[in-house]
Each structure stands twice: as structure tokens, then as C-alpha cells.
C-alpha positions in Angstrom: 31.2 52.8 -22.4 28.3 50.9 -20.7 28.6 50.5 -16.7 27.8 48.0 -14.8 24.0 48.1 -13.4 24.4 47.8 -8.9 22.7 45.2 -7.6 18.9 46.3 -6.9 18.7 46.7 -2.7 16.2 45.8 -0.7 13.4 49.0 0.5 14.8 50.3 3.4 11.0 50.9 5.7 11.0 52.2 9.2 9.9 49.4 11.3 8.2 52.2 13.9 6.1 54.1 11.2 5.4 51.2 9.3 3.5 49.5 12.4 2.3 52.8 13.4 0.3 53.2 10.1 -1.1 49.4 9.8 -1.6 48.8 13.5 -5.0 49.6 13.6 -5.9 47.2 10.5 -4.3 44.4 12.0 -5.5 45.3 15.3 -9.8 44.7 14.0 -8.8 42.1 11.8 -7.7 40.4 14.9 -11.1 41.4 16.5 -13.1 39.8 13.9 -10.8 36.6 13.5 -11.0 35.9 17.3 -15.2 36.6 17.6 -15.3 34.7 14.7 -13.8 31.6 17.0 -15.1 32.1 19.7 -18.9 32.2 18.0 -19.3 31.8 14.4 -19.8 34.6 11.8 -22.9 35.3 13.1 -21.1 37.4 15.3 -20.3 39.6 12.8 -22.5 42.8 11.6 -22.7 43.7 7.8 -20.1 46.3 8.2 -17.1 43.6 9.8 -18.5 40.7 7.0 -17.7 43.9 4.5 -14.2 45.0 6.1 -12.8 41.5 7.0 -11.6 40.5 3.4 -10.0 43.9 2.6 -8.6 43.7 5.9 -7.2 40.1 5.5 -5.5 41.3 2.1 -4.3 44.2 3.4 -2.8 42.5 6.4 -1.4 40.0 3.5 0.2 43.2 2.0 2.2 43.7 4.8 3.9 40.6 5.6 5.4 40.7 1.9 6.1 44.1 2.8 7.6 42.9 6.6 9.6 39.9 4.6 11.0 41.6 1.9 12.4 44.3 4.1 14.0 42.3 6.7 11.7 43.8 9.5 12.1 42.4 13.3 11.5 38.8 13.0 8.3 39.3 15.7 6.3 41.4 13.3 6.8 38.8 10.5 5.4 35.9 12.9 2.8 38.2 14.0 1.3 38.8 11.0 2.1 35.1 9.9 -0.1 34.0 12.6 -2.7 37.2 12.0 -2.7 36.3 8.5 -3.1 32.3 8.7 -6.4 32.2 11.4 -7.9 34.9 9.0 -6.9 32.6 5.8 -9.2 29.7 7.8 -11.8 32.0 8.6 -12.6 33.2 5.3 -11.6 30.1 3.4 -11.6 27.3 5.4 -14.7 25.0 6.2 -15.4 26.2 10.1 -17.5 23.3 10.8 -18.3 22.0 14.2 -17.3 18.9 15.5 -20.1 17.0 15.0 -20.4 18.2 11.4 -17.3 16.6 10.8 -17.5 13.2 12.4 -21.0 13.5 10.0 -19.0 13.8 7.1 -16.9 11.3 8.0 -19.0 8.7 8.6 -21.1 10.1 5.3 -18.8 10.8 3.1 -14.8 10.0 3.7 -15.2 6.9 4.8 -17.1 4.9 2.2 -14.9 6.9 -0.2 -11.8 5.6 1.0 -12.6 2.2 0.9 -14.6 2.7 -2.4 -10.9 3.9 -3.7 -8.9 0.7 -1.5 -11.0 -2.1 -3.2 -8.4 -3.4 -5.3 -6.3 -3.6 -2.1 -8.9 -5.0 -0.4 -9.9 -7.7 -2.7 -6.7 -8.8 -2.2 -6.4 -9.0 1.1 -9.8 -10.7 1.5 -7.8 -13.3 -1.1 -4.8 -13.4 1.0 -6.8 -14.5 3.8 -9.3 -17.2 2.4 -6.5 -18.6 0.3 -3.8 -18.5 4.1 -6.7 -20.5 5.5 -7.4 -22.9 3.3 -3.4 -23.4 3.7 -3.9 -23.9 7.7 -6.7 -25.8 7.8 -5.0 -28.4 5.2 -1.6 -27.9 7.3 -3.3 -29.0 10.8 -5.4 -31.6 9.1 -2.4 -33.5 7.6 -0.2 -33.0 11.0 -2.3 -31.5 14.1 1.3 -30.9 15.5 1.3 -27.5 12.9 -1.4 -26.2 15.1 0.9 -25.2 18.1 3.5 -24.2 15.5 0.8 -21.4 14.1 -1.4 -20.8 16.9 0.3 -20.9 19.8 0.1 -22.5 23.6 -1.6 -19.0 24.9 -3.9 -18.3 22.0 -5.4 -21.9 22.2 -7.3 -21.6 25.0 -8.3 -25.7 25.3 -8.7 -25.5 21.8 -6.1 -27.6 20.3 -6.7 -31.1 18.6 -6.3 -33.1 21.4 -9.8 -31.3 22.6 -12.9 -33.7 23.2 -15.8 -33.1 21.7 -17.9 -31.7 24.9 -14.7 -29.8 25.7 -14.7 -28.0 22.5 -18.7 -27.5 22.7 -18.8 -25.7 25.8 -16.5 -23.2 24.1 -18.6 -22.4 21.8 -21.9 -22.5 24.1 -21.1 -21.8 27.9 -23.1 -19.6 29.1 -20.2 -17.9 32.2 -17.0 -20.1 31.1 -14.2 -18.6 32.2 -12.0 -19.9 29.4 -14.5 -18.6 26.8 -14.3 -14.7 28.4 -10.2 -15.7 28.7 -10.3 -16.8 25.3 -12.8 -14.0 23.8 -10.9 -11.0 25.1 -7.7 -12.2 24.1 -8.8 -12.9 20.3 -10.1 -9.7 20.4 -6.9 -8.1 21.4 -4.9 -10.3 19.0 -6.8 -8.9 16.1 -6.7 -5.4 16.8 -2.8 -5.5 17.1 -3.0 -7.2 13.5 -5.2 -4.9 12.0 -2.8 -1.8 13.9 0.9 -3.1 13.1 -0.6 -4.2 9.4 -2.0 -0.4 8.5 1.7 0.7 10.1 4.0 -1.4 8.5 2.8 -0.8 5.6 5.4 1.6 4.7 8.2 -1.3 4.6 7.1 -1.9 0.8 3.4 -3.8 2.2 6.0 -6.7 3.0 5.3 -6.8 6.8 1.3 -5.9 6.2 1.1 -9.4 3.8 2.9 -11.6 6.7 0.4 -10.3 9.2 -2.8 -11.0 7.2 -1.4 -14.8 5.9 -0.4 -15.3 9.6 -4.4 -14.2 10.3 -5.9 -16.4 7.7 -3.2 -19.2 8.7 -4.8 -18.9 12.3 -8.5 -19.3 11.3 -8.0 -22.3 9.0 -6.0 -24.1 12.2 -8.5 -23.8 14.3 -11.7 -24.4 11.7 -9.0 -27.9 11.4 -9.8 -28.4 15.4 -13.5 -27.8 15.3 -14.7 -29.7 11.7 -13.4 -32.9 11.9 -15.1 -33.1 15.6 -18.5 -32.2 13.6 -18.5 -28.7 15.2 -17.7 -27.1 11.9 -21.0 -25.4 11.4 -21.2 -24.5 15.1 -17.9 -22.8 15.5 -18.4 -21.4 12.1 -21.7 -19.3 13.6 -20.0 -18.7 16.3 -16.8 -16.9 15.5 -19.5 -15.5 12.4 -21.5 -13.2 15.0 -18.5 -11.0 15.4 -15.7 -11.6 12.7 -17.6 -10.5 9.6 -17.1 -7.2 11.6 -13.4 -8.3 12.8 -12.0 -10.1 10.2 -13.5 -7.3 7.4 -11.7 -4.5 10.1 -8.2 -6.4 9.6 -8.7 -7.1 6.1 -9.3 -2.9 5.8 -6.0 -2.5 7.5 -4.2 -4.5 5.4 -5.6 -3.2 2.5 -4.6 0.4 4.1 -1.5 -0.4 4.6 -0.8 -2.5 0.8 -2.1 1.3 -0.4 0.9 3.3 1.4 3.8 0.6 0.6 2.7 0.2 -3.2 2.6 4.4 -3.1 6.2 4.0 -1.7 7.5 1.3 -4.3 5.7 2.6 -7.4 5.2 6.2 -6.9 4.8 6.7 -10.8 5.6 9.9 -12.0 4.6 11.6 -8.8 7.7 12.3 -6.1 7.8 9.1 -3.4 7.0 11.5 -0.5 3.9 12.9 -2.7 2.9 9.7 -3.8 2.9 8.4 0.1 1.4 11.7 1.3 -1.6 10.6 -0.9 -1.7 7.1 -0.1 -1.8 7.8 3.5 -4.7 10.1 4.1 -6.8 8.0 2.0 -5.0 4.9 4.3 -5.9 6.6 7.6 -9.4 7.8 6.8 -9.6 4.2 6.2 -8.3 2.7 9.3 -9.8 5.4 11.5 -13.6 3.6 10.4 -11.6 0.0 11.0 -11.1 1.0 14.7 -14.8 2.0 14.4 -15.4 -1.9 13.2 -13.5 -3.3 15.7 -15.0 -1.4 18.6 -18.6 -2.8 16.9 -17.1 -5.9 16.9 -16.1 -5.8 20.9 -19.3 -5.6 21.3 -20.8 -7.9 19.2 -18.0 -10.8 20.8 -18.6 -9.4 24.4 -22.2 -9.4 24.2 -24.1 -10.9 21.5 -21.5 -14.2 20.9 -22.1 -15.1 24.6 -25.5 -14.4 25.2 -27.4 -15.5 21.8 -26.9 -19.1 21.8 -28.4 -20.3 18.7 -26.5 -21.0 15.5 -29.3 -19.6 13.2 -29.5 -16.2 15.2 -25.5 -16.4 15.0 -25.6 -16.8 11.4 -28.2 -14.3 10.9 -26.5 -11.5 12.9 -22.9 -12.1 11.1 -24.7 -11.7 7.7 -26.6 -9.3 8.8 -23.2 -7.6 9.8 -21.7 -8.1 6.8 -23.8 -7.2 4.4 -24.4 -3.9 6.1 -21.3 -2.9 6.0 -20.9 -3.7 2.0 -23.8 -1.9 1.1 -22.9 1.2 3.5 -19.2 0.6 1.9 -19.9 0.7 -1.9 -23.7 1.3 -2.5 -23.4 4.4 -4.9 -24.0 7.8 -3.3 -22.9 12.0 -4.1 -19.1 12.3 -4.7 -19.5 15.0 -2.8 -16.1 14.9 0.1 -14.8 11.9 -1.6 -11.2 11.2 -0.8 -8.9 10.9 -3.4 -7.7 7.7 -4.9 
């Protein structure tokens, strides 16, 4: 008659003897890892370099035994931390902050933008369509201007303003109103960009609304200047920084779209995995958008206030737009591509 087999019992290991047998290897591995972290891999001699992977594998084996035999928790935590540190030094990419920053600008950011080209196109079309709608609404009924823009944003630029007042806001070199409006506009656009990205998780609905709202505002202001014969002048005034600033908002919206659609339509992936993957690409693009907003702030605070010639304003704005497009979409090495 067959007898039932007893369930396998975990191997018992004496914690003190286990420590004594392997402590020297752990300590040596810790010394080597600390030396690399403080200086670099060049701080190790040939013997240490050869010993490093062997000590790492030995520590992994010790960690496995410690977990399986339920040794004291402090030892398990110590070995986990030691193995993690050793792993990053052996298999990670231990580069300097300057190298990582260079990699971001050379590879990661442009790759993220190329991955988001569909969402960027949608955000651009939404902006243009909303601007046309805003323009038509305000031209048909000027009261729409305050419904779209509000009193605080207008700063004297509303349908009731005279041609001379509007012209002064475009060319007034030391106008306090000009400086106030410029600061208000930049702050507003930066908030739009941040919220357009941050609220993308809500199936991208708030992102769409923010992109449309920003386009409506642009169209509403065009409807103020164009009837007064200042459309060309206003376009140059806003273009000197707007090609960068509006592009940054569009990128933020595209990143929000990517996250929202990944959550709403995860495909065969788990919803959480789809969101994480989209979040990596979106966050990279949004990090670059912050840089663009900083550049736009410089153009707005310095260039737009000192460059008063319309052709020069158009030249700067179009040059910046061309530079961004070449930087993002010029074919380059696939090294460092952010996954789509």
C-alpha cells in the first residue's frame, strides 16, 4: 500500500554560519561597488574587474538562499540592496548627468516627437480649426470676445480699442501694459500646456478642450486686430515667440492624447502596461515642451520687446519654427529611440 509523501520542507540554514561563510565576499563586493559609485569603473584594477561579476553572482546565490530559508529580514534587505547596486554598475548605463542630458536632446526627445507625430498633427489641426471658429464668432458678434478671452486677458486689446491703442500694444517699447500682457500670456500658455498633458489620463477629453480653448483665444485676438488693418502686424508680433510657444502647447496636447488613448484603447496590452508605455513617451515629449516654453519666454521677454520691425519678427518666428521641425523630424540614428 502506497504511503503519502510528506510535503517538502524548506532547507534549514544556520544564520550565523551562513553569514560567516559569505560575509567576506559580500564585504568585498560592497567595497568594489562603493568605489565605482564614488569614482568610476577605472578605479578598479584588473583583479577587481575579474572578481566583480563572480562576487555579484555569489551574492545573488546568497540572496536566493536567504529568501528560501527565511533567514532574518535584515540580512535579506542588505543582500537585496547590495545586489541592486551591483547590478546597476555591471549592467546599467553609468553615465554622467551631462551625458544623460546630451542623450535626451540628441536622441530621446526627437524620438518621442517622431513617435507622437499623429497626435501632434491632430493637436495642430484642432488648434487651427478652433482659431478659425473663434475668429468667425468674434467677427459676427464682438461680445463673444469676452466670453472666450475674459476681461483679465484682454489688457486693452478688445473690439472696442482704437487703432492707435492696438498699434501701441504692438510697438510700444516701454509700455507697462505690454509687459503685463506678455507676462500674463506666457503664464496662461504655460498653464495650458501643463494641464493639457497632466489631464490626458481622463481619456484625453480635458486635453481636447484645452487645445480647442487655446485656439479659440488665438482666433478671438485675430478678430480684434484684422478689422483694424493690423492683422499682418499682430501676426508678426505673436509669431516671434508664438511658433515656439504654440508648438510647445501642441506637443503637450499630443502627449496628453497619447496617454488618454492608451488608457481608453489599450489593445492587447493590460491597461496599466499600455498607460506606462505611453507615459514614457509622453513624459519625454513634455520634458522637451518645458524647454520650449523657456525658450519662448526668452523670445517673448527680450526679442518681442526689442525687435520692432515686422519683417524681422516674421523672420525670427519662421526660423524658429523651421529649426524645431528639422530638429524633431530630420532622420537620424535609431540609437536611444523611445518606444512608441
